[in-house]
C-alpha positions as CSV (number, residue, x, y, z in Angstrom):
1,M,-9.2,-23.4,19.2
2,S,-7.4,-23.1,22.4
3,D,-4.0,-24.7,22.6
4,S,-4.4,-25.4,26.3
5,R,-4.0,-29.1,25.8
6,L,-0.7,-28.7,24.0
7,S,2.3,-29.9,25.9
8,D,5.0,-27.3,26.7
9,S,7.4,-29.2,24.5
10,Q,5.0,-29.1,21.5
11,H,4.4,-25.4,22.0
12,Q,8.2,-24.7,22.3
13,L,8.9,-26.8,19.1
14,G,6.3,-24.8,17.2
15,E,7.9,-21.6,18.3
16,K,11.3,-22.9,17.2
17,I,9.9,-23.8,13.8
18,L,8.3,-20.5,13.3
19,N,11.5,-18.7,14.3
20,A,13.5,-20.8,11.9
21,L,11.0,-20.1,9.0
22,T,10.9,-16.4,9.5
23,G,14.5,-15.9,10.6
24,I,16.4,-18.3,8.4
25,V,14.5,-18.7,5.2
26,K,12.7,-15.3,5.6
27,M,9.3,-16.9,5.0
28,P,6.5,-14.4,5.5
29,V,4.1,-15.8,8.0
30,I,0.7,-14.1,8.1
31,S,-0.6,-16.2,11.0
32,H,-0.3,-19.5,12.7
33,E,-2.6,-21.6,14.9
34,W,-2.8,-24.9,16.6
35,N,-5.8,-27.0,15.5
36,Y,-6.9,-30.2,17.2
37,V,-7.5,-33.1,14.8
38,P,-9.8,-35.6,16.6
39,Q,-9.3,-38.3,14.0
40,I,-5.6,-38.6,15.0
41,E,-6.1,-37.2,18.5
42,S,-3.3,-34.7,18.0
43,Y,-2.7,-31.1,17.2
44,E,-1.4,-29.6,13.9
45,L,0.4,-26.3,13.5
46,V,-1.2,-24.5,10.6
47,I,1.0,-21.8,9.1
48,T,-0.5,-19.3,6.7
49,T,2.0,-17.9,4.2
50,P,1.7,-16.5,0.7
51,W,4.6,-18.8,-0.3
52,V,2.1,-21.6,-0.8
53,K,0.4,-19.6,-3.6
54,D,3.4,-17.7,-4.9
55,K,6.1,-20.4,-4.8
56,G,4.1,-23.6,-4.5
57,L,3.7,-26.1,-1.8
58,E,6.8,-28.1,-2.8
59,T,9.1,-25.1,-2.5
60,T,7.4,-24.1,0.8
61,N,8.1,-27.6,2.1
62,W,11.7,-27.5,1.0
63,A,12.1,-24.1,2.8
64,L,10.8,-25.8,6.0
65,L,13.4,-28.6,5.6
66,D,16.1,-26.0,5.0
67,A,15.1,-24.0,8.0
68,L,15.0,-27.0,10.2
69,D,18.4,-28.2,9.0
70,T,20.0,-24.9,9.5
71,A,18.5,-24.4,13.0
72,H,19.5,-28.0,13.9
73,I,15.9,-29.0,14.7
74,S,15.7,-32.8,14.3
75,E,12.3,-33.5,15.8
76,S,9.5,-34.8,13.5
77,T,7.5,-32.0,11.8
78,G,4.7,-34.1,10.3
79,F,2.2,-32.0,12.3
80,V,3.1,-28.8,10.3
81,R,0.6,-27.7,7.7
82,F,0.8,-24.8,5.3
83,K,-2.0,-22.8,3.7
84,A,-2.3,-19.8,1.5
85,P,-3.9,-16.7,2.9
86,D,-7.0,-17.2,0.8
87,S,-7.3,-20.9,1.3
88,K,-9.6,-22.7,3.7
89,A,-7.9,-26.1,3.6
90,A,-4.5,-26.7,5.0
91,Q,-1.9,-28.1,2.8
92,V,0.3,-30.9,4.1
93,G,3.9,-29.9,4.9
94,N,6.4,-32.5,6.0
C-alpha cells in the first residue's frame, strides 16, 4: 500500500525508529512497510525481522524500547508491529 497519506512527521519518525533498531540494537530488518488500518483510520509500521522467531516477541519489543531510549525517541510507538519473515500476521510491538 502506498504511504502517500502518511504525514511527513510519521514518515520521519518511522525512519528514526528503523535507524535506531538497526544501528543501536543491531536488529536485522528484512523489510518494512506502512499499512493502513481502516478500523482505526491510521497507519502501522510493520517491521519484518527474524528476531520475532529467533528471540521471541517480548525480547524484540524490549529491543525496541532500548533502541528508543538510547536514541532519545520519546514519541508513542504503538503503531509499530513486528512480524517474522515467514509470518503473515503482524505481531504487536509497543
